[in-house]
C-alpha positions in Angstrom: 0.0 0.0 0.0 1.4 3.4 -0.8 0.1 6.8 0.3 0.0 10.1 -1.6 -0.3 13.5 -0.1 -1.1 16.7 -1.9 -0.7 20.3 -0.8 -2.1 22.3 -3.7 0.5 22.5 -6.4 3.0 20.2 -4.8 2.2 16.5 -5.0 3.9 14.0 -2.7 3.5 10.3 -2.1 3.8 8.7 1.2 7.4 5.3 3.9 19.2 4.8 12.5 19.8 5.7 15.0 20.4 2.5 17.1 19.7 4.3 20.4 16.1 5.1 19.4 13.7 2.6 20.8 10.9 1.5 18.4 9.8 -1.6 20.3 12.1 -3.8 18.1 15.8 -4.2 17.4 16.1 -3.0 13.9 19.6 -4.5 13.5 18.3 -8.0 14.2 15.1 -7.7 12.4 14.6 -8.6 8.7 11.8 -7.5 6.5 10.6 -8.8 3.2 8.7 -7.0 0.5 7.8 -9.6 -2.2 11.1 -11.1 -3.3 13.1 -8.2 -1.9 14.9 -8.3 1.5 14.5 -4.9 3.2 17.2 -3.3 5.2 16.1 -2.2 8.7 17.6 1.2 8.1 14.8 2.1 5.6 11.9 0.9 7.9 10.4 3.7 9.9 7.5 1.9 11.6 6.9 -1.6 12.7 3.6 -2.8 14.3 2.6 -6.3 15.4 1.7 -7.3 11.8 2.9 -4.5 9.5 5.8 -2.3 8.6 6.4 0.9 6.7 9.4 1.8 4.6 10.7 4.5 2.3 10.8 3.7 -1.4 14.1 3.2 -3.2 12.6 4.7 -6.4 9.9 7.1 -5.3 7.5 8.4 -7.9 7.7 11.7 -6.1 9.4 12.9 -2.9 7.8 11.2 0.1 6.7 8.0 -1.6 6.5 5.3 1.1 5.0 1.8 1.4 3.1 0.1 4.2 3.3 -3.7 4.0 2.2 -6.8 6.0 5.0 -8.5 7.8 3.9 -11.9 6.5 4.6 -12.1 2.7 1.4 -12.9 0.7 0.7 -13.0 -3.0 -2.5 -11.0 -3.0 -4.5 -8.8 -0.6 -7.2 -11.5 -0.3 -4.5 -13.8 1.3 -4.2 -11.6 4.4 -6.0 -12.7 7.5 -8.6 -10.3 9.1 -6.2 -9.3 11.9 -3.5 -8.5 9.3 -5.9 -6.3 7.3 -6.9 -4.4 10.4 -3.3 -3.9 11.5 -2.3 -2.9 7.9 -5.0 -0.2 7.7 -4.4 1.1 11.2 -0.7 1.4 10.4 -1.6 3.1 7.1 -3.8 5.6 8.9 -0.9 6.4 11.3 1.6 6.7 8.5 -0.8 8.9 6.5 -1.1 11.4 9.4 2.7 11.6 9.7 3.3 11.9 5.9 0.7 14.6 5.6 2.3 16.5 8.5 5.9 15.9 7.5 5.4 16.9 3.8 2.9 19.6 4.6 0.1 18.0 2.6 -3.6 18.6 2.8 -4.9 15.4 1.2 -3.9 11.7 0.8 -4.3 9.1 -1.9 -4.1 5.4 -0.8 -3.2 2.9 -3.4 -3.2 -0.9 -3.5 -1.9 -2.6 -6.6 -3.4 -6.1 -6.2 -2.6 -8.3 -9.2 -0.6 -7.8 -12.5 -3.4 -6.0 -14.4 -3.6 -3.5 -11.5 0.1 -2.7 -12.0 1.4 -5.0 -9.2 5.1 -5.6 -9.9 6.1 -7.1 -6.5 4.2 -9.9 -5.0 1.7 -7.7 -2.9 5.3 -5.8 -6.9 8.9 -7.1 -9.9 9.3 -4.5 -12.6 8.4 -5.6 -16.1 11.1 -3.6 -17.7 14.7 -4.2 -16.5 15.9 -0.8 -17.5 13.2 0.8 -15.3 14.4 -1.1 -12.3 18.1 -0.4 -12.8 20.0 0.1 -9.6 21.5 3.3 -11.2 18.0 4.8 -10.9 17.6 4.0 -7.2 18.2 6.4 -4.3 21.3 5.7 -2.2 21.0 3.7 1.0 22.1 6.8 2.9 19.4 8.9 1.4 16.8 6.3 2.1 18.0 5.8 5.7 18.0 9.6 6.2 14.4 9.9 5.1 13.4 6.9 7.2 15.1 8.4 10.3 13.2 11.7 9.8 9.9 9.9 9.6 10.7 7.5 12.4 10.9 10.4 14.9 7.1 10.9 14.6 6.4 7.4 15.9 8.5 7.6 19.1 
């Protein structure tokens, strides 16, 4: 699930320090987004059943993802408690993203299946050149954004 925030003319999409306590040890935690292993440094929220991360190739500044901890192929494969946690986490992230990026509105998006634009299993890019690592943000840039968003959840 991704979030979008708008503030009039500017359009933004919603997503290390070890001493910060987020209720989990990020150094020991591993996260999975489809077939991708997610570094803890880019995760800014973890709940009982969900997590939120910054995007390595954001469509616009502020693009983030909110994902279930348990990898599933499709939205229909989530258990009711996972759906509830995912949407509660999304609501929390939405409030933070809107505040942080000074937005006034949000767009919530779920790409559920290939015809809906899903490229990883709950997304894999169809065109290799579009998913080239040379187009990705640096790990440092992503970690910095995650750290800025993480502060809101302390």
